[in-house]
N, C-alpha and C positions, 0 to 999 in steps of 0.2 A: 571616214573621219579618223579612226584609230590608225589605219595604215599610213595616212598622211603624217600624223604625229610621229609615228615610228620612223618613217622615211626621212623626215626632217632631222630627227635625233641622230639617225645613222649618217646622214650626209654632213651634219655640222659637228658631230662629236669626234673626239680623238679616236674612237673605235673605227670610224670611216677612214681615217688617215692610216690606220694599221691595216686597212684593206681586209677587214674581217667580214664575213658574209652576214646577211640579215638573220639567217637561220641560227647561226651560232650565237648572235646577240640575244635573240629571243629565248633560246634554250638555256643560255648561261646566266641570264639575269632574271627575266620575267618568269620562267618556268619554276625556278626555286622559290621565288617570292609567292607565286600563286599556290604552289604546293604548301608553303609555310602557312598561308592564310587558310587553306583548305584543312590542313591538319589541326590548326588552332580552332577553327570553326567546329570541327568534329569533336574535339576534346571539350569545348564549352557546351556543345549540344548534349554530349553523353554524360557530363557531370551533373549530379542532382543539385537542385537548388537547395539553399539552406533551410527554407521553411518546409520543403517536402521532406528533407532529411529528419527534421524533428518529428514529423508526423509518422514517418516510417520506421522509427527506431523500435526495435523489439527489446523490451525489457525482459530480463529473466523472470521466470515464474517465482513469485515470492509468496510465502504464506506468513501472515502476521498472527502470532500467538502471544497471548499474555497469560500469566498465572499469578494469582494472588500470593503474597508472602504470608506465611503463617506466623502468628505471634509466638513468643516464648512460652513453651508448655509449662514452665515452672511456676508461672503466676496462677493463683487459685481464685475461685469464686468470682465475684463481680469485677475484680481487678482484671481478670482474664478477658472478660467481655468488653470492657472499656478499651483495653490495649488492642484487642482484635479489631474493633471498629475504627480506632484511630489509624492503625496500620492499613486496614482495608481502604479507608478514605484516602490516605496518602498515596497508596498504590494506584488507586483509580484516577487520582489527579495526574499522576505521571503518565498513565496510559492515555488519558484524554489529551494531554499536551502533545504527546507523540503523534496521536491520531490527527490532531489539528494541523500539525506540520505536514503530515502525509496527505491530508485532504487538499492541500494546496499544490500537490504534485502535478507536473505537466502530463504525466502518463494517465490516460483515461482508465486503464485496467487497474492500476494501483489505487487511483482515487476511488473507483467503485468498490474495491475490496475494503478500503479504509472506511467508506460510508457504511458498508455492511457490518464491519466490526463495531463502528460507533452505534449503530442501531441495536446490534446484539447486546452490547454493553448496557445500553439504556434499558432494554427489556429485562436483562438479568438484574439490574439494580432495582427496577420496579417490582419484579417478582420477589426478590429477597426482602424488600421492605414490607410487601404485603404478607409474605409468609411470617416474618418476625412479628408483625402486629397481630395477625390472626392467632398465632400460637400463644402469644401473651394473653390475648383476650380469652382463649380457651383454658387458661389456668396456669401456664408455665411462668415462673418468676422472671427468667431472662432467656432469650433465644438468639442464636446467630444462624442465619441461613446463608449458604454459599452455593449459588446456582452456577454450574460450570460444565460445559462440554457434555451435556446429556445426562448429568447426574446432579444430585443435590446432597450437600453435607449439612446436617443440622446439628448444632451444638446446643445442648440444653443444660441450664443450671438447675440441678436436681440431685437428690440423694439416690434416686433410682426411678425407673419407669415401670409402670404396669403394662401388661399386654394391650390393654385398651388405649393407654397413652401412646404407645408405639403405633397402634393402628390409626389413632386420631392424627398423629403427626404425618404418617405416610399418606393418609387420605387427603389431608389438607394440601400437602405438596402436590399430589396428583391433580387435585382440583385446580390449583393455580397454575402449575407449570405443564401439566400433561405428562410428566415423567412417571413411569411405572414404579410401584413400591420397591421392586428389586434394586432399583438404582438410587434409592434414598438411604443414605448412611447416617445413622444417629449416634452421636457421642454424648456422653454424660460428663459434665464438669461439676465437681462438688465444691 
């Protein structure tokens, strides 16, 4: 069937009038067209699909770190504690809003890291609240606890601390967070 079509084209076309051979016609017209389709077909087959490309994108390793901003050290007494809590809450809200955006990321790895940071932040906030409340119950006028990266900073409103109060503070921190007393840093604010 194909040969008949080709022979009719050759006998009725101007190519026949030029008395060109069938082989020349096939090689000069059909062969380049076939090669073109073959090459295009290969390039389409080798190119990745768009949805696969999104799944195969390698994101660079990123580590998400946050650090609380410390308040102005010039404020004294209860004013210092109020300012510290306000700044800490503001800083946490910023961190949470950034993490919320990252949680909507297309990359699974980045999303999982953000979920881990979100859970860690929630755990730290809970431990800090529990520490502050327990230390106030145990007799301190005002307390700020800052749980961060395997250590705890405790700021206590007091004129001074006895060795028993230092031990009580370190023991309370250890019971709630599991952090050893050597990683508990106590500061006194008058």
